[in-house]
Biotite code that builds the C-alpha atoms (Angstrom):
import biotite.structure as struc

atoms = struc.array([
    struc.Atom([0.172, 0.055, -0.184], chain_id="A", res_id=1, res_name="MET", atom_name="CA", element="C"),
    struc.Atom([1.327, 3.341, -0.963], chain_id="A", res_id=2, res_name="ALA", atom_name="CA", element="C"),
    struc.Atom([2.114, 5.938, 1.687], chain_id="A", res_id=3, res_name="ALA", atom_name="CA", element="C"),
    struc.Atom([-1.024, 8.081, 0.292], chain_id="A", res_id=4, res_name="ASN", atom_name="CA", element="C"),
    struc.Atom([-3.477, 5.040, 0.297], chain_id="A", res_id=5, res_name="ASP", atom_name="CA", element="C"),
    struc.Atom([-6.034, 4.823, 2.675], chain_id="A", res_id=6, res_name="ILE", atom_name="CA", element="C"),
    struc.Atom([-7.112, 1.648, 4.723], chain_id="A", res_id=7, res_name="ASP", atom_name="CA", element="C"),
    struc.Atom([-10.929, 1.892, 4.511], chain_id="A", res_id=8, res_name="ASN", atom_name="CA", element="C"),
    struc.Atom([-10.754, -0.851, 7.244], chain_id="A", res_id=9, res_name="ARG", atom_name="CA", element="C"),
    struc.Atom([-9.857, 1.961, 9.585], chain_id="A", res_id=10, res_name="LYS", atom_name="CA", element="C"),
    struc.Atom([-12.547, 4.215, 8.141], chain_id="A", res_id=11, res_name="LEU", atom_name="CA", element="C"),
    struc.Atom([-14.994, 1.592, 8.656], chain_id="A", res_id=12, res_name="GLY", atom_name="CA", element="C"),
    struc.Atom([-14.167, 0.786, 12.493], chain_id="A", res_id=13, res_name="ASP", atom_name="CA", element="C"),
    struc.Atom([-16.862, 2.590, 14.448], chain_id="A", res_id=14, res_name="PRO", atom_name="CA", element="C"),
    struc.Atom([-14.474, 2.738, 17.516], chain_id="A", res_id=15, res_name="GLY", atom_name="CA", element="C"),
    struc.Atom([-12.076, 5.176, 15.812], chain_id="A", res_id=16, res_name="THR", atom_name="CA", element="C"),
    struc.Atom([-12.722, 8.938, 15.519], chain_id="A", res_id=17, res_name="GLY", atom_name="CA", element="C"),
    struc.Atom([-12.077, 8.561, 11.618], chain_id="A", res_id=18, res_name="ALA", atom_name="CA", element="C"),
    struc.Atom([-15.290, 6.637, 11.233], chain_id="A", res_id=19, res_name="PHE", atom_name="CA", element="C"),
    struc.Atom([-16.871, 6.917, 7.931], chain_id="A", res_id=20, res_name="GLN", atom_name="CA", element="C"),
    struc.Atom([-20.440, 5.566, 7.591], chain_id="A", res_id=21, res_name="LEU", atom_name="CA", element="C"),
    struc.Atom([-20.043, 4.760, 3.896], chain_id="A", res_id=22, res_name="ASP", atom_name="CA", element="C"),
    struc.Atom([-16.953, 2.572, 4.888], chain_id="A", res_id=23, res_name="LYS", atom_name="CA", element="C"),
    struc.Atom([-18.927, 0.525, 7.424], chain_id="A", res_id=24, res_name="TYR", atom_name="CA", element="C"),
    struc.Atom([-19.852, -2.569, 5.668], chain_id="A", res_id=25, res_name="PRO", atom_name="CA", element="C"),
    struc.Atom([-22.556, -3.603, 7.781], chain_id="A", res_id=26, res_name="PHE", atom_name="CA", element="C"),
    struc.Atom([-24.427, -0.074, 6.884], chain_id="A", res_id=27, res_name="TYR", atom_name="CA", element="C"),
    struc.Atom([-23.630, -0.751, 3.169], chain_id="A", res_id=28, res_name="LEU", atom_name="CA", element="C"),
    struc.Atom([-25.193, -4.441, 3.625], chain_id="A", res_id=29, res_name="LEU", atom_name="CA", element="C"),
    struc.Atom([-28.142, -3.388, 5.829], chain_id="A", res_id=30, res_name="ASN", atom_name="CA", element="C"),
    struc.Atom([-28.998, -0.620, 3.447], chain_id="A", res_id=31, res_name="ARG", atom_name="CA", element="C"),
    struc.Atom([-28.624, -2.730, 0.219], chain_id="A", res_id=32, res_name="ALA", atom_name="CA", element="C"),
    struc.Atom([-30.890, -5.491, 1.952], chain_id="A", res_id=33, res_name="VAL", atom_name="CA", element="C"),
    struc.Atom([-33.263, -2.924, 2.987], chain_id="A", res_id=34, res_name="SER", atom_name="CA", element="C"),
    struc.Atom([-33.440, -1.285, -0.722], chain_id="A", res_id=35, res_name="ARG", atom_name="CA", element="C"),
    struc.Atom([-33.940, -4.806, -2.272], chain_id="A", res_id=36, res_name="TYR", atom_name="CA", element="C"),
    struc.Atom([-36.827, -5.939, 0.176], chain_id="A", res_id=37, res_name="ASN", atom_name="CA", element="C"),
    struc.Atom([-38.644, -2.811, -0.390], chain_id="A", res_id=38, res_name="GLY", atom_name="CA", element="C"),
    struc.Atom([-38.237, -3.282, -4.592], chain_id="A", res_id=39, res_name="LEU", atom_name="CA", element="C"),
    struc.Atom([-39.145, -6.881, -3.752], chain_id="A", res_id=40, res_name="ILE", atom_name="CA", element="C"),
    struc.Atom([-42.315, -6.191, -1.538], chain_id="A", res_id=41, res_name="ASP", atom_name="CA", element="C"),
    struc.Atom([-44.018, -3.924, -3.843], chain_id="A", res_id=42, res_name="SER", atom_name="CA", element="C"),
    struc.Atom([-43.974, -6.545, -6.474], chain_id="A", res_id=43, res_name="ARG", atom_name="CA", element="C"),
    struc.Atom([-44.644, -9.533, -4.026], chain_id="A", res_id=44, res_name="LEU", atom_name="CA", element="C"),
    struc.Atom([-47.646, -7.323, -2.727], chain_id="A", res_id=45, res_name="ARG", atom_name="CA", element="C"),
    struc.Atom([-49.284, -7.809, -6.095], chain_id="A", res_id=46, res_name="THR", atom_name="CA", element="C"),
    struc.Atom([-49.697, -11.375, -5.730], chain_id="A", res_id=47, res_name="ILE", atom_name="CA", element="C"),
    struc.Atom([-50.860, -11.259, -2.176], chain_id="A", res_id=48, res_name="GLY", atom_name="CA", element="C"),
    struc.Atom([-47.460, -12.057, -0.485], chain_id="A", res_id=49, res_name="LEU", atom_name="CA", element="C"),
    struc.Atom([-45.328, -10.314, 2.012], chain_id="A", res_id=50, res_name="GLU", atom_name="CA", element="C"),
    struc.Atom([-41.510, -10.661, 2.221], chain_id="A", res_id=51, res_name="VAL", atom_name="CA", element="C"),
    struc.Atom([-41.376, -12.874, 5.337], chain_id="A", res_id=52, res_name="PRO", atom_name="CA", element="C"),
    struc.Atom([-43.715, -15.443, 3.756], chain_id="A", res_id=53, res_name="ALA", atom_name="CA", element="C"),
    struc.Atom([-41.619, -15.245, 0.181], chain_id="A", res_id=54, res_name="TRP", atom_name="CA", element="C"),
    struc.Atom([-38.704, -16.224, 2.517], chain_id="A", res_id=55, res_name="ARG", atom_name="CA", element="C"),
    struc.Atom([-40.337, -19.149, 3.871], chain_id="A", res_id=56, res_name="VAL", atom_name="CA", element="C"),
    struc.Atom([-41.686, -20.432, 0.276], chain_id="A", res_id=57, res_name="LEU", atom_name="CA", element="C"),
    struc.Atom([-37.818, -19.822, -1.150], chain_id="A", res_id=58, res_name="MET", atom_name="CA", element="C"),
    struc.Atom([-36.236, -21.838, 1.542], chain_id="A", res_id=59, res_name="ILE", atom_name="CA", element="C"),
    struc.Atom([-38.830, -24.672, 1.431], chain_id="A", res_id=60, res_name="LEU", atom_name="CA", element="C"),
    struc.Atom([-38.558, -24.548, -2.415], chain_id="A", res_id=61, res_name="GLY", atom_name="CA", element="C"),
    struc.Atom([-35.012, -25.656, -1.849], chain_id="A", res_id=62, res_name="GLU", atom_name="CA", element="C"),
    struc.Atom([-36.117, -28.622, 0.358], chain_id="A", res_id=63, res_name="GLY", atom_name="CA", element="C"),
    struc.Atom([-39.265, -29.658, 2.071], chain_id="A", res_id=64, res_name="SER", atom_name="CA", element="C"),
    struc.Atom([-40.241, -30.480, 4.827], chain_id="A", res_id=65, res_name="PRO", atom_name="CA", element="C"),
    struc.Atom([-37.993, -28.524, 7.246], chain_id="A", res_id=66, res_name="ARG", atom_name="CA", element="C"),
    struc.Atom([-38.329, -27.574, 10.595], chain_id="A", res_id=67, res_name="SER", atom_name="CA", element="C"),
    struc.Atom([-39.784, -24.382, 11.829], chain_id="A", res_id=68, res_name="ILE", atom_name="CA", element="C"),
    struc.Atom([-36.501, -23.676, 13.455], chain_id="A", res_id=69, res_name="GLY", atom_name="CA", element="C"),
    struc.Atom([-34.229, -24.363, 10.889], chain_id="A", res_id=70, res_name="ARG", atom_name="CA", element="C"),
    struc.Atom([-36.616, -22.277, 8.402], chain_id="A", res_id=71, res_name="ILE", atom_name="CA", element="C"),
    struc.Atom([-36.464, -19.256, 11.354], chain_id="A", res_id=72, res_name="ALA", atom_name="CA", element="C"),
    struc.Atom([-32.808, -19.532, 11.216], chain_id="A", res_id=73, res_name="ASP", atom_name="CA", element="C"),
    struc.Atom([-32.418, -19.435, 7.584], chain_id="A", res_id=74, res_name="ALA", atom_name="CA", element="C"),
    struc.Atom([-34.871, -16.604, 7.111], chain_id="A", res_id=75, res_name="ALA", atom_name="CA", element="C"),
    struc.Atom([-33.385, -14.886, 9.879], chain_id="A", res_id=76, res_name="VAL", atom_name="CA", element="C"),
    struc.Atom([-36.540, -14.292, 11.505], chain_id="A", res_id=77, res_name="ILE", atom_name="CA", element="C"),
    struc.Atom([-36.865, -15.239, 15.445], chain_id="A", res_id=78, res_name="ASN", atom_name="CA", element="C"),
    struc.Atom([-38.723, -18.353, 15.971], chain_id="A", res_id=79, res_name="LEU", atom_name="CA", element="C"),
    struc.Atom([-41.734, -16.831, 17.750], chain_id="A", res_id=80, res_name="SER", atom_name="CA", element="C"),
    struc.Atom([-42.357, -14.408, 14.828], chain_id="A", res_id=81, res_name="THR", atom_name="CA", element="C"),
    struc.Atom([-41.788, -17.548, 12.352], chain_id="A", res_id=82, res_name="MET", atom_name="CA", element="C"),
    struc.Atom([-44.485, -19.615, 14.195], chain_id="A", res_id=83, res_name="MET", atom_name="CA", element="C"),
    struc.Atom([-46.708, -16.556, 13.626], chain_id="A", res_id=84, res_name="ARG", atom_name="CA", element="C"),
    struc.Atom([-45.765, -16.690, 9.726], chain_id="A", res_id=85, res_name="ILE", atom_name="CA", element="C"),
    struc.Atom([-46.085, -20.350, 9.538], chain_id="A", res_id=86, res_name="ILE", atom_name="CA", element="C"),
    struc.Atom([-49.750, -20.138, 10.987], chain_id="A", res_id=87, res_name="GLU", atom_name="CA", element="C"),
    struc.Atom([-51.058, -17.550, 8.767], chain_id="A", res_id=88, res_name="ARG", atom_name="CA", element="C"),
    struc.Atom([-49.416, -19.138, 5.866], chain_id="A", res_id=89, res_name="MET", atom_name="CA", element="C"),
    struc.Atom([-51.058, -22.457, 6.812], chain_id="A", res_id=90, res_name="GLY", atom_name="CA", element="C"),
    struc.Atom([-54.522, -20.908, 7.036], chain_id="A", res_id=91, res_name="LYS", atom_name="CA", element="C"),
    struc.Atom([-53.574, -19.480, 3.656], chain_id="A", res_id=92, res_name="ALA", atom_name="CA", element="C"),
    struc.Atom([-53.213, -23.190, 2.234], chain_id="A", res_id=93, res_name="GLY", atom_name="CA", element="C"),
    struc.Atom([-49.648, -22.288, 1.336], chain_id="A", res_id=94, res_name="LEU", atom_name="CA", element="C"),
    struc.Atom([-47.935, -24.887, 4.019], chain_id="A", res_id=95, res_name="VAL", atom_name="CA", element="C"),
    struc.Atom([-48.799, -27.790, 5.840], chain_id="A", res_id=96, res_name="THR", atom_name="CA", element="C"),
    struc.Atom([-47.450, -28.572, 9.123], chain_id="A", res_id=97, res_name="THR", atom_name="CA", element="C"),
    struc.Atom([-46.889, -32.048, 11.135], chain_id="A", res_id=98, res_name="ALA", atom_name="CA", element="C"),
    struc.Atom([-44.930, -33.200, 14.231], chain_id="A", res_id=99, res_name="PRO", atom_name="CA", element="C"),
    struc.Atom([-41.535, -34.528, 12.862], chain_id="A", res_id=100, res_name="ASN", atom_name="CA", element="C"),
    struc.Atom([-41.482, -38.360, 12.626], chain_id="A", res_id=101, res_name="ALA", atom_name="CA", element="C"),
    struc.Atom([-38.547, -38.593, 15.057], chain_id="A", res_id=102, res_name="GLU", atom_name="CA", element="C"),
    struc.Atom([-38.854, -35.980, 17.392], chain_id="A", res_id=103, res_name="ASP", atom_name="CA", element="C"),
    struc.Atom([-42.727, -35.045, 18.232], chain_id="A", res_id=104, res_name="ALA", atom_name="CA", element="C"),
    struc.Atom([-41.457, -31.745, 19.611], chain_id="A", res_id=105, res_name="ARG", atom_name="CA", element="C"),
    struc.Atom([-40.317, -30.765, 16.332], chain_id="A", res_id=106, res_name="VAL", atom_name="CA", element="C"),
    struc.Atom([-42.821, -29.213, 13.646], chain_id="A", res_id=107, res_name="THR", atom_name="CA", element="C"),
    struc.Atom([-42.146, -29.965, 10.228], chain_id="A", res_id=108, res_name="ASP", atom_name="CA", element="C"),
    struc.Atom([-43.418, -27.442, 7.558], chain_id="A", res_id=109, res_name="VAL", atom_name="CA", element="C"),
    struc.Atom([-44.417, -28.746, 4.074], chain_id="A", res_id=110, res_name="PHE", atom_name="CA", element="C"),
    struc.Atom([-44.696, -26.732, 0.799], chain_id="A", res_id=111, res_name="LEU", atom_name="CA", element="C"),
    struc.Atom([-48.286, -27.372, -0.108], chain_id="A", res_id=112, res_name="ALA", atom_name="CA", element="C"),
    struc.Atom([-49.526, -27.468, -3.692], chain_id="A", res_id=113, res_name="PRO", atom_name="CA", element="C"),
    struc.Atom([-50.762, -23.886, -3.388], chain_id="A", res_id=114, res_name="ALA", atom_name="CA", element="C"),
    struc.Atom([-47.694, -22.896, -2.035], chain_id="A", res_id=115, res_name="GLY", atom_name="CA", element="C"),
    struc.Atom([-45.706, -24.316, -5.100], chain_id="A", res_id=116, res_name="GLU", atom_name="CA", element="C"),
    struc.Atom([-48.082, -22.100, -7.070], chain_id="A", res_id=117, res_name="GLU", atom_name="CA", element="C"),
    struc.Atom([-47.342, -19.032, -5.125], chain_id="A", res_id=118, res_name="MET", atom_name="CA", element="C"),
    struc.Atom([-43.662, -19.817, -5.334], chain_id="A", res_id=119, res_name="LEU", atom_name="CA", element="C"),
    struc.Atom([-43.581, -19.924, -8.906], chain_id="A", res_id=120, res_name="ALA", atom_name="CA", element="C"),
    struc.Atom([-45.442, -16.567, -9.251], chain_id="A", res_id=121, res_name="GLN", atom_name="CA", element="C"),
    struc.Atom([-42.954, -14.982, -6.894], chain_id="A", res_id=122, res_name="ALA", atom_name="CA", element="C"),
    struc.Atom([-40.124, -16.427, -8.827], chain_id="A", res_id=123, res_name="ARG", atom_name="CA", element="C"),
    struc.Atom([-41.415, -15.174, -11.862], chain_id="A", res_id=124, res_name="THR", atom_name="CA", element="C"),
    struc.Atom([-41.557, -11.727, -10.733], chain_id="A", res_id=125, res_name="ILE", atom_name="CA", element="C"),
    struc.Atom([-38.830, -11.358, -8.348], chain_id="A", res_id=126, res_name="THR", atom_name="CA", element="C"),
    struc.Atom([-36.294, -12.807, -10.943], chain_id="A", res_id=127, res_name="ALA", atom_name="CA", element="C"),
    struc.Atom([-35.998, -9.527, -13.103], chain_id="A", res_id=128, res_name="PRO", atom_name="CA", element="C"),
    struc.Atom([-34.658, -7.699, -9.972], chain_id="A", res_id=129, res_name="VAL", atom_name="CA", element="C"),
    struc.Atom([-32.361, -10.031, -9.291], chain_id="A", res_id=130, res_name="TYR", atom_name="CA", element="C"),
    struc.Atom([-31.004, -10.068, -13.038], chain_id="A", res_id=131, res_name="ALA", atom_name="CA", element="C"),
    struc.Atom([-30.681, -6.188, -12.774], chain_id="A", res_id=132, res_name="GLU", atom_name="CA", element="C"),
    struc.Atom([-28.899, -6.270, -9.297], chain_id="A", res_id=133, res_name="LEU", atom_name="CA", element="C"),
    struc.Atom([-26.021, -8.640, -10.791], chain_id="A", res_id=134, res_name="ILE", atom_name="CA", element="C"),
    struc.Atom([-26.069, -6.775, -14.174], chain_id="A", res_id=135, res_name="ARG", atom_name="CA", element="C"),
    struc.Atom([-22.540, -6.094, -14.861], chain_id="A", res_id=136, res_name="GLY", atom_name="CA", element="C"),
    struc.Atom([-20.999, -8.688, -12.505], chain_id="A", res_id=137, res_name="PHE", atom_name="CA", element="C"),
    struc.Atom([-18.381, -11.293, -14.090], chain_id="A", res_id=138, res_name="SER", atom_name="CA", element="C"),
    struc.Atom([-19.210, -14.824, -12.522], chain_id="A", res_id=139, res_name="ALA", atom_name="CA", element="C"),
    struc.Atom([-15.657, -14.025, -10.737], chain_id="A", res_id=140, res_name="ARG", atom_name="CA", element="C"),
    struc.Atom([-17.065, -11.038, -9.031], chain_id="A", res_id=141, res_name="ASP", atom_name="CA", element="C"),
    struc.Atom([-20.190, -12.498, -8.014], chain_id="A", res_id=142, res_name="PHE", atom_name="CA", element="C"),
    struc.Atom([-18.469, -15.513, -6.390], chain_id="A", res_id=143, res_name="ASP", atom_name="CA", element="C"),
    struc.Atom([-15.984, -13.133, -4.770], chain_id="A", res_id=144, res_name="ARG", atom_name="CA", element="C"),
    struc.Atom([-18.873, -11.016, -3.226], chain_id="A", res_id=145, res_name="LEU", atom_name="CA", element="C"),
    struc.Atom([-20.542, -14.065, -1.899], chain_id="A", res_id=146, res_name="VAL", atom_name="CA", element="C"),
    struc.Atom([-17.215, -15.545, -0.707], chain_id="A", res_id=147, res_name="GLY", atom_name="CA", element="C"),
    struc.Atom([-16.642, -12.292, 1.271], chain_id="A", res_id=148, res_name="LEU", atom_name="CA", element="C"),
    struc.Atom([-19.801, -12.040, 2.761], chain_id="A", res_id=149, res_name="ILE", atom_name="CA", element="C"),
    struc.Atom([-19.369, -15.851, 3.644], chain_id="A", res_id=150, res_name="GLY", atom_name="CA", element="C"),
    struc.Atom([-16.069, -14.804, 5.535], chain_id="A", res_id=151, res_name="ARG", atom_name="CA", element="C"),
    struc.Atom([-18.004, -12.005, 7.253], chain_id="A", res_id=152, res_name="LEU", atom_name="CA", element="C"),
    struc.Atom([-20.628, -14.668, 8.321], chain_id="A", res_id=153, res_name="GLN", atom_name="CA", element="C"),
    struc.Atom([-17.817, -17.014, 9.565], chain_id="A", res_id=154, res_name="ASP", atom_name="CA", element="C"),
    struc.Atom([-15.928, -14.170, 11.537], chain_id="A", res_id=155, res_name="ASN", atom_name="CA", element="C"),
    struc.Atom([-19.212, -13.367, 13.055], chain_id="A", res_id=156, res_name="LEU", atom_name="CA", element="C"),
    struc.Atom([-20.102, -17.012, 14.147], chain_id="A", res_id=157, res_name="ASP", atom_name="CA", element="C"),
    struc.Atom([-16.291, -16.980, 16.167], chain_id="A", res_id=158, res_name="GLY", atom_name="CA", element="C"),
    struc.Atom([-17.622, -13.724, 18.020], chain_id="A", res_id=159, res_name="ILE", atom_name="CA", element="C"),
    struc.Atom([-19.303, -14.579, 21.443], chain_id="A", res_id=160, res_name="SER", atom_name="CA", element="C"),
    struc.Atom([-22.975, -12.364, 21.899], chain_id="A", res_id=161, res_name="ALA", atom_name="CA", element="C"),
    struc.Atom([-21.027, -11.168, 25.424], chain_id="A", res_id=162, res_name="LYS", atom_name="CA", element="C"),
])
């Protein structure tokens, strides 16, 4: 690094007087996620779906059944809130639930046929947003971005919540 180059890690450190918000990765990530959710939300509402339910459908679309706890963890939604979301989705016919065959204390969530249809609609209306977001990213750029975010996650996993 040349003498006049600035180490943005220092500028992104909230513990320093040199802190700059636009260098703080968690501000930038949170801002991007918030803006993305706003775009997605307006599209999902046209088919009667909210972002939390969309997350559940996307997770179950990868593999069903899953426990409510695993869905909550993947969706980054606390368990009690996820239980209410699953209950609403069940009443809407998008998912079904049943006690886990190996541990009756665990509730498994299954994607219902209506949920599969809703997921297909949601994918159709959200895919263009994703395509626009990654426009201009090479495959290498995208892999690097995902890898770097993964490293942040790994580092967070190593920090106690004291």
